[in-house]
C-alpha positions as CSV (number, residue, x, y, z in Angstrom):
1,K,37.5,-201.7,-36.4
2,K,39.1,-199.8,-33.5
3,Q,39.9,-202.2,-30.6
4,K,39.7,-201.2,-27.0
5,T,42.7,-201.7,-24.8
6,K,42.5,-202.8,-21.2
7,P,43.7,-200.4,-18.6
8,G,47.3,-201.0,-17.8
9,T,48.3,-202.6,-21.1
10,G,49.4,-201.3,-24.5
11,P,49.8,-197.9,-26.0
12,L,46.7,-195.7,-25.8
13,R,47.1,-192.5,-27.8
14,S,49.5,-189.8,-29.0
15,L,48.3,-186.5,-27.7
16,E,48.1,-183.5,-30.1
17,F,50.6,-181.5,-28.0
18,G,53.4,-184.0,-28.7
19,V,53.3,-186.3,-25.7
20,S,52.9,-190.0,-26.1
21,F,51.1,-191.9,-23.4
22,L,51.2,-195.6,-22.7
23,A,48.9,-197.3,-20.3
24,P,50.0,-196.8,-16.7
25,S,52.2,-199.4,-15.1
26,P,52.8,-199.8,-11.4
27,H,56.1,-197.8,-11.7
28,M,55.3,-195.3,-14.4
29,E,57.7,-192.4,-14.6
30,L,58.0,-189.3,-16.7
31,L,60.9,-189.1,-19.1
32,A,61.5,-185.5,-20.1
33,S,63.9,-184.0,-22.6
34,C,63.7,-180.4,-23.7
35,P,63.7,-178.2,-25.7
36,R,62.3,-179.7,-28.9
37,S,61.9,-183.1,-27.3
38,R,59.3,-185.8,-27.4
39,L,57.8,-186.5,-24.0
40,S,56.7,-190.0,-23.4
41,L,55.3,-192.0,-20.5
42,W,56.1,-195.7,-20.2
43,G,56.7,-198.1,-17.4
44,G,60.3,-197.8,-16.1
45,W,63.1,-196.1,-18.0
46,A,63.0,-197.6,-21.5
47,P,63.5,-196.2,-25.0
48,P,60.3,-194.9,-26.7
49,P,58.5,-197.6,-28.5
50,S,58.2,-197.6,-32.3
51,H,54.6,-196.4,-32.3
52,S,55.7,-193.0,-30.9
53,R,58.3,-192.3,-33.5
54,D,55.9,-190.3,-35.6
55,L,55.5,-187.6,-32.9
56,R,56.6,-184.1,-33.8
57,P,57.2,-181.4,-31.2
58,L,55.0,-178.4,-31.3
59,P,56.5,-174.9,-31.4
60,Q,55.1,-174.1,-27.9
61,D,57.3,-176.9,-26.5
62,D,60.4,-174.8,-27.0
63,G,61.8,-173.5,-23.8
64,V,59.7,-175.7,-21.5
65,C,61.1,-178.7,-19.6
66,L,58.9,-181.0,-17.6
67,S,60.5,-182.2,-14.4
68,M,60.1,-185.7,-13.0
69,E,57.8,-184.2,-10.4
70,G,55.5,-183.1,-13.1
71,G,56.3,-179.4,-12.8
72,A,57.3,-177.1,-15.6
73,A,60.1,-174.6,-15.8
74,A,59.6,-172.1,-18.6
75,T,62.5,-169.9,-19.7
76,T,61.6,-166.3,-19.8
77,P,62.2,-164.6,-23.2
78,A,65.2,-162.2,-22.9
79,A,63.4,-159.0,-23.9
80,L,60.1,-159.6,-22.0
81,P,61.2,-158.3,-18.6
82,Y,62.4,-155.1,-20.2
83,Y,59.1,-154.5,-22.0
84,V,57.1,-155.3,-18.8
85,A,59.3,-152.9,-16.8
86,F,58.9,-150.2,-19.4
87,S,55.1,-150.7,-19.4
88,Q,55.1,-150.3,-15.6
89,L,57.2,-147.2,-15.7
90,L,54.7,-145.7,-18.2
91,G,51.7,-146.8,-16.1
92,L,53.1,-145.4,-12.8
93,T,54.1,-142.1,-14.6
94,L,50.6,-141.9,-16.1
95,V,48.9,-142.2,-12.6
96,A,51.3,-139.8,-11.1
97,M,50.9,-137.2,-13.8
98,T,47.1,-137.5,-13.6
99,G,47.3,-136.7,-9.9
100,A,49.7,-133.8,-10.6
101,W,47.3,-132.4,-13.3
102,L,44.4,-132.5,-10.9
103,G,46.4,-131.1,-8.0
104,L,48.1,-128.3,-9.8
105,Y,45.4,-127.1,-12.1
106,R,42.1,-128.5,-10.9
107,G,42.4,-127.9,-7.1
108,G,42.9,-131.5,-5.9
109,I,40.2,-134.0,-4.9
110,A,37.6,-133.8,-2.2
111,W,34.4,-135.8,-2.1
112,E,32.0,-133.3,-0.4
113,S,32.8,-130.3,-2.4
114,D,33.1,-128.9,-6.0
115,L,36.3,-131.0,-6.3
116,Q,34.3,-134.2,-6.2
117,F,34.4,-134.4,-10.0
118,N,38.2,-134.7,-10.0
119,A,37.8,-138.2,-8.4
120,H,36.4,-139.4,-11.7
121,P,39.5,-139.1,-14.0
122,L,41.8,-140.3,-11.3
123,C,39.7,-143.4,-10.6
124,M,39.3,-144.2,-14.2
125,V,43.0,-144.0,-15.0
126,I,43.9,-146.1,-12.0
127,G,41.1,-148.7,-12.5
128,L,40.3,-149.1,-16.2
129,I,43.7,-148.2,-17.5
130,F,46.5,-149.1,-15.1
131,L,45.0,-152.0,-13.2
132,Q,43.2,-153.4,-16.2
133,G,46.4,-153.3,-18.2
134,N,48.3,-155.1,-15.4
135,A,45.6,-157.7,-15.1
136,L,46.1,-158.5,-18.8
137,L,49.8,-158.9,-18.3
138,V,49.5,-161.4,-15.5
139,Y,49.7,-164.4,-17.8
140,R,52.9,-163.0,-19.4
141,V,54.7,-162.1,-16.1
142,F,53.8,-165.2,-14.0
143,R,55.0,-167.9,-16.4
144,N,55.8,-170.8,-13.9
145,E,53.3,-170.4,-11.2
146,A,50.3,-172.7,-10.9
147,K,47.5,-171.9,-13.3
148,R,44.9,-171.4,-10.6
149,T,47.1,-169.0,-8.7
150,T,47.5,-166.9,-11.8
151,K,43.8,-167.0,-12.5
152,V,43.0,-165.8,-9.0
153,L,45.5,-162.9,-9.3
154,H,44.1,-162.0,-12.8
155,G,40.5,-162.0,-11.4
156,L,41.4,-160.0,-8.3
157,L,43.1,-157.2,-10.3
158,H,40.0,-157.0,-12.4
159,I,37.8,-156.7,-9.3
160,F,39.9,-153.9,-7.9
161,A,39.8,-152.1,-11.2
162,L,36.0,-152.6,-11.4
163,V,35.4,-151.2,-7.9
164,I,37.7,-148.2,-8.4
165,A,36.0,-147.5,-11.7
166,L,32.6,-147.7,-10.0
167,V,33.7,-145.1,-7.5
168,G,34.7,-142.9,-10.4
169,L,31.3,-143.3,-12.0
170,V,29.5,-142.5,-8.7
171,A,31.6,-139.4,-8.3
172,V,30.7,-137.9,-11.7
173,F,27.0,-138.7,-11.5
174,D,26.7,-137.4,-8.0
175,Y,28.6,-134.2,-9.0
176,H,26.3,-133.7,-11.9
177,R,23.2,-134.2,-9.7
178,K,24.4,-131.7,-7.2
179,K,25.2,-129.1,-9.9
180,G,22.1,-129.8,-12.0
181,Y,24.1,-130.8,-15.0
182,A,22.8,-133.1,-17.7
183,D,24.1,-136.7,-17.8
184,L,25.1,-138.9,-20.7
185,Y,24.9,-136.4,-23.6
186,S,28.5,-136.5,-24.8
187,L,30.4,-139.1,-26.8
188,H,32.8,-139.6,-23.9
189,S,29.9,-140.5,-21.6
190,W,28.4,-142.9,-24.0
191,C,31.7,-144.6,-24.6
192,G,32.3,-144.7,-20.9
193,I,29.1,-146.4,-20.0
194,L,29.7,-148.9,-22.9
195,V,33.2,-149.7,-21.6
196,F,32.0,-150.1,-18.0
197,V,29.1,-152.4,-18.9
198,L,31.3,-154.5,-21.2
199,Y,34.0,-154.7,-18.6
200,F,31.5,-155.9,-15.9
201,V,30.0,-158.5,-18.3
202,Q,33.5,-159.7,-19.3
203,W,34.5,-160.1,-15.7
204,L,31.2,-161.9,-14.8
205,V,31.4,-164.3,-17.7
206,G,35.1,-164.9,-17.1
207,F,34.5,-165.7,-13.5
208,S,31.7,-168.1,-14.4
209,F,33.9,-169.9,-17.0
210,F,37.3,-169.9,-15.5
211,L,37.1,-169.6,-11.7
212,F,33.7,-171.0,-10.9
213,P,34.1,-174.8,-10.8
214,G,30.9,-175.6,-12.7
215,A,32.2,-175.0,-16.3
216,S,33.5,-177.9,-18.2
217,F,37.0,-178.0,-19.7
218,S,35.7,-178.1,-23.3
219,L,33.4,-175.1,-22.7
220,R,36.3,-173.1,-21.3
221,S,38.4,-174.0,-24.3
222,R,35.8,-172.8,-26.7
223,Y,35.2,-169.6,-24.9
224,R,38.9,-168.7,-24.2
225,P,39.6,-167.1,-27.6
226,Q,36.6,-164.8,-27.2
227,H,37.6,-163.9,-23.7
228,I,41.1,-162.9,-24.8
229,F,39.7,-160.9,-27.8
230,F,37.2,-159.0,-25.7
231,G,39.7,-158.4,-22.9
232,A,42.1,-156.6,-25.3
233,T,39.3,-154.8,-27.1
234,I,37.8,-153.4,-23.8
235,F,41.2,-152.2,-22.7
236,L,41.7,-150.4,-26.1
237,L,38.3,-148.9,-25.8
238,S,39.2,-147.7,-22.2
239,V,42.2,-145.9,-23.5
240,G,40.2,-144.3,-26.3
241,T,37.5,-143.2,-23.9
242,A,40.0,-141.7,-21.5
243,L,41.5,-139.6,-24.4
244,L,38.0,-138.4,-25.3
245,G,37.4,-137.4,-21.7
246,L,40.7,-135.6,-21.4
247,K,40.0,-133.6,-24.5
248,E,36.5,-132.7,-23.3
249,A,37.8,-131.5,-19.9
250,L,40.4,-129.3,-21.6
251,L,37.8,-127.7,-23.9
252,F,35.5,-127.0,-21.0
253,N,38.2,-125.6,-18.7
254,L,40.4,-123.8,-21.1
255,G,38.1,-122.9,-24.0
256,G,39.9,-120.7,-26.5
257,K,43.0,-120.5,-24.3
258,Y,43.8,-124.2,-25.2
259,S,45.2,-123.1,-28.6
260,A,47.6,-120.6,-26.8
261,F,49.7,-123.4,-25.4
262,E,48.6,-122.9,-21.8
263,P,50.7,-125.0,-19.3
264,E,47.7,-127.0,-18.3
265,G,47.0,-127.9,-21.9
266,V,50.6,-128.9,-22.6
267,L,50.6,-131.1,-19.4
268,A,47.3,-132.7,-20.4
269,N,48.6,-133.4,-24.0
270,V,51.6,-135.2,-22.5
271,L,49.2,-137.1,-20.3
272,G,47.3,-138.1,-23.4
273,L,50.6,-139.4,-25.0
274,L,51.3,-141.4,-21.9
275,L,47.9,-143.0,-22.2
276,V,48.6,-144.0,-25.8
277,C,52.1,-145.3,-25.0
278,F,51.0,-147.4,-22.0
279,G,48.1,-148.9,-24.0
280,G,50.5,-149.6,-26.9
281,A,53.1,-151.2,-24.7
282,V,50.5,-153.5,-23.0
283,L,49.0,-154.6,-26.4
284,Y,52.4,-155.2,-27.9
285,I,53.3,-157.6,-25.0
286,L,50.0,-159.3,-25.3
287,T,50.2,-159.8,-29.1
288,R,53.7,-161.3,-29.1
289,A,52.9,-165.0,-29.8
290,D,56.4,-166.2,-28.5
291,W,55.8,-164.4,-25.2
292,K,52.6,-166.4,-24.3
293,R,52.6,-168.4,-21.1
294,P,53.6,-171.9,-22.0
295,S,51.4,-174.8,-21.0
296,Q,52.2,-176.3,-17.6
297,A,52.1,-180.1,-16.8
298,E,48.9,-179.6,-14.8
299,E,47.2,-177.9,-17.8
300,Q,48.3,-180.7,-20.2
301,A,46.9,-183.3,-17.8
302,L,43.6,-181.5,-17.8
303,S,43.5,-181.5,-21.6
304,M,43.6,-185.3,-21.9
305,D,40.8,-187.0,-23.7
306,F,39.9,-189.5,-21.0
307,K,37.5,-191.3,-23.4
308,T,40.4,-192.7,-25.4
309,L,42.6,-193.3,-22.3
310,T,40.2,-195.8,-20.8
311,E,38.1,-198.6,-22.2
312,G,36.2,-196.2,-24.3
313,D,34.1,-194.4,-21.7
314,S,34.8,-190.9,-20.3
315,P,34.1,-190.1,-16.7
316,G,31.4,-187.8,-17.7
317,S,29.6,-190.4,-19.8
318,Q,28.9,-192.8,-16.9
């Protein structure tokens, strides 16, 4: 039969992330050794007791050192900054080339004129491609900052992307209304509405789970894999929808001249390749398991099972 231990005495549990906790003493300190170390808490500086010798470090412990202040210093993988810089170069070039295409061949952008439509592709590229991609990279770039600070930045970038995309949607619907054109008949428009709705729902649910204080830690943990999956999926759908829209615009504007290697067609084809390359670079950075943001000390503390660290009752059960 499992015996309960009184607070302040005896070992309590070995956590699954490779940290052994003993009951707090008046002078508890954190002994840290890294990488590939076993982290233990015990009163004063003493060798780890025998009950913690069965601990094994987890792979994600590599490259992370917990300081005595409880902070974490994660080493940045050598190649990561170069891939992030390359992705930013692609993204900025993509935005600049979109503006150049609209300025050189479509007459520029003006809201109260026939040029209102041109705000649509520019806003979608800036919002749902460039800013969304950078929002996804926040957890790879900011590896040592506080988790809440990183969450806020991640959420703000998504808000900016959502607002800019909304401006792009208003531009195209308003333009169609003024010209008497039909709405939502093409595959591009169907995919675009789907992406925008999914993006809004993803942001709303993400805010409710991760930034709004009401969600429990266990609920966040269960939803996190779905949030990550749908985030990458929506970004991929955004890139595909942008490619559909680019092809549709070229067919409408150039018609049969598209096959004659018109300069506008060549520039737009290069723009399409930049879309693919930027999307591929972002997804590659996201899918590298060894480039994930390591757990910080604050995150590890939140993941403790308080029910086994007390006399058998969790704070939420009282």
